N, C-alpha and C positions, 0 to 999 in steps of 0.2 A: 126174768131174773129179779129177785127181791133184794134191795139194799137195806140193811138194818144197822143201827148204831148200838154199841154196848159200851158201858163205862167201867166194866170190870170183867176180868177173865172168868170170874165166878159165875157170870151170867151166861156163859157158853159151856155146853156140856163137854167134858173131857173127851168123850167118844167122838164128838164132831171135830174137835180141834186136832186130834191125832191124825186125821186124814190129811191135814194141811202141813204138819211139821216134818214129814218124811224127808224132804229135800232141804229143809231149813237148817240153820246152824243150831247148836245146842241151846242158844240163848233165846230161842223162841219156843222152847219146851213148855208145855202147859204148866207143869209143876214148878219150873223155874220162875215163870211169870206169876204164878199163884203165890209163891213164897215171897217174892218182892212186894206184892200187894199186901199180903197178910201182915207183914212186919212194918208196913207204912212207908216203904221206900218208893213205891209207885203209887203216889197219893198226891192230891192237889196241895196238901199242906207242905209236902216236900218239893213242890214245883214240878211234879210229874203226874199229870192227870190223864189216865188212859182214855183213849177213844178208839175202839175197834170198829172199823168200817168193814162190814161183812157182806158177802154176796151169797145168796141162797137160791138153789134150783130145786123145786119140788121138795122143800123143807130139808134139803141137804146142803150143808155148808161147803161151798166150793172155793172160796177165796176170802182173804182178810188183809186189810191194810192196817198195820199197827201204828197208830198215831198217839202222840202225847201233847197235851196242852202244856207248854213250858213257860215258866216265869223267869227262867235264867238259861244259861248255856252250859252249865256244869254237867259232866258225865256224858257229853256227846263226842268229845275228842275231835271236833272240827274247827274249833277256835274262831268263831265268827264275831268276836268282840269288836273287831275293827268296823264291821258292818253295823253293829249296834251303835257305835260311836257316830258313824255317818248319819244314821237315822236321827240321832239326837241333834246333830248339828243342823239338819234341814227341818227339824221340828215335827217329825213323824214318830209314831210309836213303833217299837220293835218287839216288845213283849205285851201280852202273852202271844207266843207264836205256836204254830202247829208243826210238829216234828215227827217224821216217820223214821224210826231207827231201832236198833237193839239197845235197850237201856244199859248205861254204864259199861259199854263194850266198844273197844277200838278194834274192829275187825270187819271186813266186808261181809255184809249180810243184808240183802234187800228186805225191806220191811213189808213186802207184799208176799203172802204165802198163798199158794194155789194147790188145789187137790191134784191136778194133773195138767199136762201141757195143753189138753183140749180146751182148757178154760183160760189160756194165756191172755186172750183178748179182754177178759174181765178186768185185768189190771187197769186199763184206761177208764173203765166205768168207776172203779174205786177212787182213782185219782181225781176224776171229774167231781165225784161226790165230796172229796176232801176240799177241793177248790171252792165248791159251793158253800162249805162251812165258813170260809173266810168272810163271805158276805152275810150269811145268816147269823153268825155269832160275833162278827167284828174282829176276827183275827187279822193282823196286818200281813201275814206271810205264811207260806208253806215250804218246808224244808225236808227233802228226802235224802237221808244221809247214808253213806257207806254202801252205795248201790253196786252190786256185783257186776263186773265187766262182761260176763257172759249172758247178761239179761238185757233185753231191749230197753233203751232209755225211755223215760216217761214222755208222752206227747204233750205238746202245748208250749206255752211261752216260758219255759224254765231256763234259767241260766246255769250252765254246767261249770262246776268248780272242781278241779282235779287235785288230788292229794297223793302223797307217797305212803306206801306201807311195805313191810318186809315179809318175805316168804321163803322158806327153805323147801326145795323140791328134791324128792328121792329119785335119783337117776339109776334105779335098780341096783343100789349098792348091796353087796353081799355081806359087808361088815363095816364097822366103824373105820377100820384101816383102809378100806376101799375109798370111803369118803375123804379121809385125810390125804390120801394119795393124790387127790385132785389139786391140792394146794402146791404152790411153790415151796421149795425146800425150807426156806427160812420160816415161813408162816406155819408150815407143818410142824417144825420143831417148837415154835412158840405154843401151839395148841397142845402138843404132847407134854410140854413143860407145865402148862396150866393143869392138865389132867394129873400129871405126876405130883404136883404140889399138893393137891387135895388128897390124893391117894396116900402120900407119905405122911400126911397129917393124921392118918388113921380114920378118915371119914368114909363111911359106907352109906349106901343108898337102898331105900325100900320104896316100892310103888304100891299105893293103896287105891282102891276103887270105892265107889259109893257104898259097897257092902261092908267096908272096913271102918266106917266113920263113927267111932265110939265118941261119947261125950268128951273124953280126955283128948282124943285126937282133934276134935273140932275146936276145943278150947286152945290147943296148941296152934292150930291154923289161924285162929283169930288173933292170938298174941303176936304171931309173926307178922301177919298182915297189918295190924294196928301199929305196932312198934316201928316197923319199917316205913310205912306211909306217913306216920305222924312226924317223922324227922324232917320231911320236906314241907311241912306247914301247908300254906295255901296251894303249893304246887304238887302236893301229894294227891293220890287218887283214892282218898278215904271216903268212898261213897257208900259202902256197904256197912251193915251193923253187925254187932255180935249176935243179936237175936236171929239175923238171917243165916249166919254161918251155923249156928247151933241147930237150925231147922233142917239142915241137910242130912241129919242122921237117920232119917226114915228111909233112905235109899230110893226115893221116888224120882229125884233128878238123876238122869242116866248119863253115862259117859265121863263121870268125874275120875280124874287121875291125879293123885297127890304124890309128888316125888318128895320123899322125906330124907333129909341128911341126918345121919346119926354119928355120934362120937362117944365112945366109951359107954354105949348103951343108952345115951340121952338123945332125944330128938332136938336138933339145934337149928334147923332151917327147913323150909318147904317151898316148893313151887306148885301152884294149883293150875291144872290144865284140864281140858275137856277133849274127848275124842268122839268124832261122829263123821259119818259119810266120807271115810278115808282121809280125814284131816285131823291134825292135832292142833289145839288152840291153847297157847300160853296166856294166862290171864293175870295171875297175881303171884307175887313171891314175897318172902319175908324171912328174916333171920333173927335169932335171939343173941347171937354173938358173931363177931367178925372173924372170918378166915379168908386168907388170900386166895383169890381165884374161885371161891366157892360159888359166887353168883353165876359165872360163866359156865361152870360145870353143871350146876343144878338146873339152870334155866335154859341152856342151849345144848350142851353136849350130851347129857343124859337123855333128854327128850329126843334128840336126833338118833341116839343109839336105839331108843325104844322104837322109833319109826322104822328104822332099818330092820330091826328084829321082827316087827309085826307086819312089814310090808306096807306101811301107811305112806301115801303118796306125797303129802305135803304137811308142813308145820308152820303155822302162823304164830310167831313168838310175841306178838304185841307191838305197839308202835314205839317210836323213839329210839335213842341210843345208836348213833351212827357206827359204833364199833361192831354192830351186828354184821356189817358188810364184810369186815375182815375175817369173820367166822363162817362165811358161806351163805349168808342170807341175801338174796337178791331183792332189789327194789322194784315195785310195780305201781301202776296207776289205780286209783279207786276214785269214783266220782260222787259228788253230792249235787243235788239239783234244787234250785231256789226260785221261788216265785213270790213277788211282792205285789200287793194290791195298789200301792202308791206308784204311779208311773215314773216319777222322778227317781225314786229309790231303785226301781227296776232298771232304769236307764243308766244310773251310776254304776251299778254292779256289772251290767252288760258291757259297759265301756272299759272298765278296768280289769275285768276278770281274764281277758286273753293274755295280758302281760303277766298276771299272777300265775296262770297256767303254764306259760313259757318258762317261768322261773322254777316251777315244779318239775317240768321236763328236764331242765338243766340239773336240778338237784338229783333226780333219779339217775341220770347219766353219770354224774360224778360219783355217786355212791356205788353204782355197778362197776365203774372203772377201778374202784378201790378193792374189789374182791380179788385176792391174790391167787387166782387160778394159774396152773401151769399152762404154758402156751402149747396149743395142740400141734 
């Protein structure tokens, strides 16, 4: 088995990469990563320097660990700023760090891609190589984020930090009404009122795919994304650029689903989602004008309706917003794994992380108890 490092997706043939992305999330697609690099978002000037740790057998690419040299913690959605402060207080470096993740994406998706399960043991070879880079290049730490629960944890002296995320599960619903029937009467009425409020405003919906993304539509998507995120200032998720959105018009990135809200023939709001491997991923939303309840309908209820109609098994709406629980999204655990070369830093995290994880367990239980399902 040959281990090779690449610093650009362009250095790997698309035909080789496609063998790896079959079971991965849409955010490991070759053309998704290519476009992020092409417009300078995945670039060392932007604090995201790619390092693809690859495994080859007889000149065939069988696995890859997608790493980034990070100068900051933005766009990771793991919020490790407290640990960076601890490192500063004890006089050790925190950046640049090595991070294995889906760039700019808050969703479970292990950063190790493999051709097939027969190469699952290669994961540990790639992780060992990543740890060797800490010594070779002087990185203080390795962080493997958003690790999927159905995959074996990385071996070695990693500290596991658990986090909460939301997921809607399709219980073989035959219709939207079947889904709403699961709620207690009061909450069912609340959701029906939210749906009715948008309907009575005259707002209609259209679903577009990657084949429908004209320059005008892409300009509209960018305007919604920028205007909405810009309102939140430093707390917004304004990580992508207009150039990146405009590049999506060639149809090469697959699985794009744009839910567009229209009023009097005008496009007024959108939610940008991705569909792949029997899951729908909600990523970005934005609006050009305020309408009561539109966010709930465009970002939650219409995608749920779509999943029911298409038989899609799950819908990841994105992180945050505890009001998702009252609308049928359950909370789950997702793990990140952390390794520090500095023994004291490793000891501090290992000492305090159990208490932090217990608090996450409590948070998940509280959120799931808030889901107003009818009693069986």
